[in-house]
Residue frames relative to the residue before (quaternion, step in Angstrom):
aa qw qx qy qz dx dy dz
M 1.0000 0.0000 0.0000 0.0000 0.00 0.00 0.00
K 0.6694 0.4998 -0.3365 0.4345 3.65 0.87 -0.77
G 0.6356 0.5417 -0.3355 0.4360 3.50 1.01 -0.72
R 0.6668 0.5059 -0.2889 0.4647 3.50 1.10 -0.76
A 0.6196 0.5255 -0.3373 0.4755 3.53 1.04 -0.69
G 0.6377 0.5485 -0.3084 0.4443 3.56 0.99 -0.77
V 0.6315 0.5194 -0.2949 0.4944 3.55 1.14 -0.83
V 0.6384 0.5170 -0.2985 0.4858 3.58 1.00 -0.89
V 0.7019 0.4615 -0.2946 0.4557 3.59 0.80 -0.97
A 0.6310 0.5139 -0.3252 0.4817 3.59 1.13 -0.70
A 0.6896 0.4655 -0.3345 0.4425 3.54 0.90 -0.76
L 0.5708 0.5964 -0.3196 0.4652 3.59 1.20 -0.61
A 0.7050 0.4423 -0.2587 0.4903 3.51 0.98 -1.08
L 0.5970 0.5464 -0.3547 0.4682 3.54 1.09 -0.59
A 0.6491 0.4882 -0.3127 0.4925 3.64 0.94 -0.95
G 0.6764 0.4968 -0.3249 0.4361 3.62 0.84 -0.75
V 0.6516 0.4807 -0.3314 0.4843 3.64 1.02 -0.70
L 0.6336 0.5060 -0.3425 0.4746 3.62 1.00 -0.70
A 0.6466 0.5287 -0.3140 0.4515 3.62 0.96 -0.81
L 0.6945 0.4451 -0.2831 0.4893 3.54 1.00 -0.83
S 0.6666 0.4668 -0.3332 0.4762 3.64 1.08 -0.32
V 0.6129 0.5560 -0.3707 0.4216 3.63 1.07 -0.52
F 0.6597 0.5290 -0.3328 0.4174 3.64 0.86 -0.82
P 0.7007 0.4248 -0.3237 0.4731 3.60 0.79 -0.75
A 0.6197 0.5425 -0.3476 0.4482 3.57 1.12 -0.47
Q 0.6363 0.4976 -0.3201 0.4951 3.56 1.14 -0.68
A 0.6397 0.4953 -0.3270 0.4883 3.66 1.00 -0.72
W 0.6170 0.5479 -0.3380 0.4526 3.57 1.03 -0.66
L 0.6513 0.5095 -0.2720 0.4921 3.54 1.03 -0.92
D 0.6581 0.4953 -0.3157 0.4711 3.56 0.86 -0.91
Q 0.6350 0.5398 -0.3159 0.4533 3.59 1.03 -0.80
R 0.6587 0.5035 -0.3142 0.4625 3.59 0.97 -0.77
R 0.6322 0.4993 -0.3240 0.4961 3.56 1.10 -0.71
D 0.6416 0.5112 -0.3285 0.4681 3.59 0.86 -0.76
H 0.6316 0.5396 -0.3303 0.4481 3.56 0.93 -1.02
R 0.6910 0.4915 -0.3128 0.4279 3.58 0.74 -0.97
A 0.6216 0.5334 -0.3186 0.4770 3.60 1.11 -0.76
L 0.6705 0.4651 -0.2961 0.4964 3.60 0.98 -0.88
V 0.6209 0.5173 -0.3851 0.4456 3.71 0.90 -0.56
A 0.6191 0.5505 -0.3104 0.4661 3.61 1.05 -0.88
Q 0.6496 0.5365 -0.2730 0.4643 3.53 1.00 -1.10
D 0.6519 0.5094 -0.2911 0.4805 3.54 0.88 -1.07
A 0.6710 0.4919 -0.3377 0.4402 3.66 0.72 -0.81
A 0.6620 0.5217 -0.2934 0.4511 3.57 1.08 -0.90
L 0.6695 0.4829 -0.2806 0.4897 3.57 1.07 -0.85
R 0.6062 0.5222 -0.3708 0.4715 3.69 1.14 -0.54
A 0.6421 0.5142 -0.3231 0.4678 3.57 0.95 -0.81
E 0.6636 0.5069 -0.3102 0.4544 3.59 0.91 -0.91
N 0.6428 0.5172 -0.3001 0.4788 3.57 1.03 -0.91
Q 0.6386 0.5010 -0.3483 0.4690 3.64 0.94 -0.67
A 0.6387 0.5070 -0.3301 0.4755 3.60 0.96 -0.80
L 0.6493 0.5145 -0.3003 0.4728 3.64 0.92 -0.86
Q 0.6437 0.5295 -0.3255 0.4464 3.58 1.01 -0.79
Q 0.6524 0.5081 -0.2948 0.4788 3.55 1.06 -0.87
R 0.6610 0.4718 -0.3438 0.4716 3.50 0.99 -0.67
T 0.6122 0.5505 -0.3247 0.4655 3.58 1.09 -0.69
D 0.6693 0.4678 -0.3037 0.4909 3.57 0.92 -0.77
L 0.6265 0.5036 -0.3427 0.4862 3.65 1.02 -0.60
L 0.6917 0.4737 -0.3045 0.4521 3.67 0.88 -0.78
R 0.6362 0.5159 -0.3462 0.4574 3.61 1.22 -0.34
S 0.5439 0.6155 -0.3896 0.4166 3.66 1.29 -0.20
D 0.5913 -0.6153 0.4290 0.2961 3.55 -1.08 0.82
A 0.6388 0.5319 -0.3163 0.4571 3.58 1.06 -0.86
E 0.6820 0.4944 -0.2953 0.4509 3.58 0.89 -0.89
I 0.6305 0.5273 -0.3345 0.4610 3.50 1.05 -0.88
E 0.6784 0.4761 -0.3055 0.4687 3.63 0.91 -0.89
R 0.6330 0.5267 -0.3611 0.4377 3.59 0.91 -0.67
L 0.6771 0.4436 -0.3190 0.4930 3.62 0.89 -0.86
A 0.6181 0.5436 -0.3728 0.4283 3.68 0.92 -0.59
R 0.6723 0.5066 -0.3049 0.4454 3.52 0.98 -0.76
Q 0.5732 0.5712 -0.3768 0.4508 3.55 1.21 -0.48
Y 0.7146 0.4115 -0.2259 0.5186 3.63 1.15 -0.57
N 0.4762 -0.7087 0.3855 0.3498 3.57 1.31 0.24
L 0.3611 0.7128 -0.5188 0.3038 3.57 1.09 0.78
V 0.2284 -0.7747 0.5773 0.1202 3.54 -1.20 0.63
K 0.5198 -0.6021 0.4830 0.3661 3.58 -1.15 0.31
P 0.6279 -0.5254 0.4061 0.4059 3.59 -1.21 0.36
G 0.7750 0.3226 -0.2313 0.4917 3.55 -0.80 0.99
E 0.5916 0.5067 -0.3601 0.5134 3.55 1.39 -0.26
E 0.2676 -0.6916 0.6417 0.1954 3.52 -1.39 0.45
Q 0.2903 -0.7521 0.5809 0.1121 3.40 -1.22 0.87
Y 0.0692 -0.8114 0.5803 0.0071 3.57 -0.86 0.88
F 0.1530 -0.7543 0.6345 0.0704 3.47 -1.11 0.87
I 0.2782 -0.7444 0.5824 0.1709 3.65 -0.95 0.88
R 0.2276 -0.7573 0.6079 0.0716 3.47 -0.74 1.16
P 0.5078 -0.6407 0.4842 0.3118 3.56 -1.04 0.66
Q 0.5180 -0.6371 0.4356 0.3689 3.66 -0.98 0.64
A 0.5755 -0.6095 0.4273 0.3387 3.47 -1.21 0.65
G 0.7787 0.2413 -0.2498 0.5224 3.58 -0.90 0.94
A 0.5118 0.6169 -0.4481 0.3959 3.73 1.08 -0.10
P 0.4304 -0.6674 0.5203 0.3140 3.58 -0.99 0.66
P 0.5384 -0.6296 0.4511 0.3319 3.49 -1.05 0.77
T 0.4123 -0.6875 0.5195 0.2959 3.55 -0.97 0.71
T 0.1174 0.7689 -0.6201 0.1026 3.49 -0.79 1.14
A 0.6271 -0.5123 0.4049 0.4247 3.53 -1.12 0.20
A 0.5643 -0.5948 0.4500 0.3539 3.50 -1.18 0.63
P 0.4938 -0.6473 0.4670 0.3452 3.62 -0.99 0.81
A 0.6011 -0.5654 0.4600 0.3278 3.49 -1.35 0.61
P 0.5407 -0.5896 0.4623 0.3825 3.62 -1.03 0.74
A 0.4873 -0.6556 0.5146 0.2607 3.37 -1.28 0.83
G 0.1214 -0.7985 0.5888 0.0328 3.52 -0.75 1.05
P 0.6908 -0.3876 0.3203 0.5196 3.56 -1.09 -0.37
A 0.5383 -0.6413 0.4399 0.3247 3.51 -1.02 0.82
P 0.4836 -0.6672 0.4695 0.3171 3.63 -0.86 0.73
K 0.5047 -0.6270 0.4755 0.3550 3.56 -1.00 0.71
S 0.2139 -0.7641 0.5913 0.1437 3.53 -1.01 0.75
A 0.5255 -0.6446 0.4551 0.3180 3.54 -1.06 0.55
P 0.5478 -0.6173 0.4182 0.3794 3.58 -0.81 0.59
S 0.5254 -0.6589 0.4371 0.3142 3.54 -0.98 0.80
L 0.6386 -0.5329 0.3702 0.4137 3.62 -1.11 0.44
W 0.6417 0.5135 -0.3593 0.4420 3.68 0.96 -0.69
S 0.6751 0.5192 -0.3071 0.4247 3.59 0.93 -0.85
R 0.6219 0.5330 -0.3135 0.4805 3.52 1.31 -0.65
I 0.6494 0.5003 -0.3192 0.4756 3.58 1.04 -0.85
T 0.7049 0.4672 -0.2825 0.4528 3.61 0.80 -0.91
S 0.6329 0.5437 -0.3714 0.4072 3.58 1.03 -0.46
I 0.5709 0.6013 -0.3888 0.4017 3.53 1.24 -0.31
F 0.7046 0.4604 -0.2478 0.4796 3.54 1.13 -0.64
């Protein structure tokens, strides 16, 4: 009986040691996976930061500021701004209308479908 109890105790001790070594190994594998994901995210954020820094540098240039200001019809101090209005009675300039072709078939209305049943 003593020999059998020793084997049981040894088996339980071995199971305990294995259980205690599996949990840290699992945590280590999880940390490696998380580390890889974080490295990829870091690379993406660094690339985005670099693109944003280039955009910031561009926006700090006088030429870009002036280009954006002209889009909003802003003028520099001392400049005069002019708007050209169309002549009175002149037709508005629009694109030529599309050539008239055959009228597209229209689906019958709901009312005509209902009354056709009777």
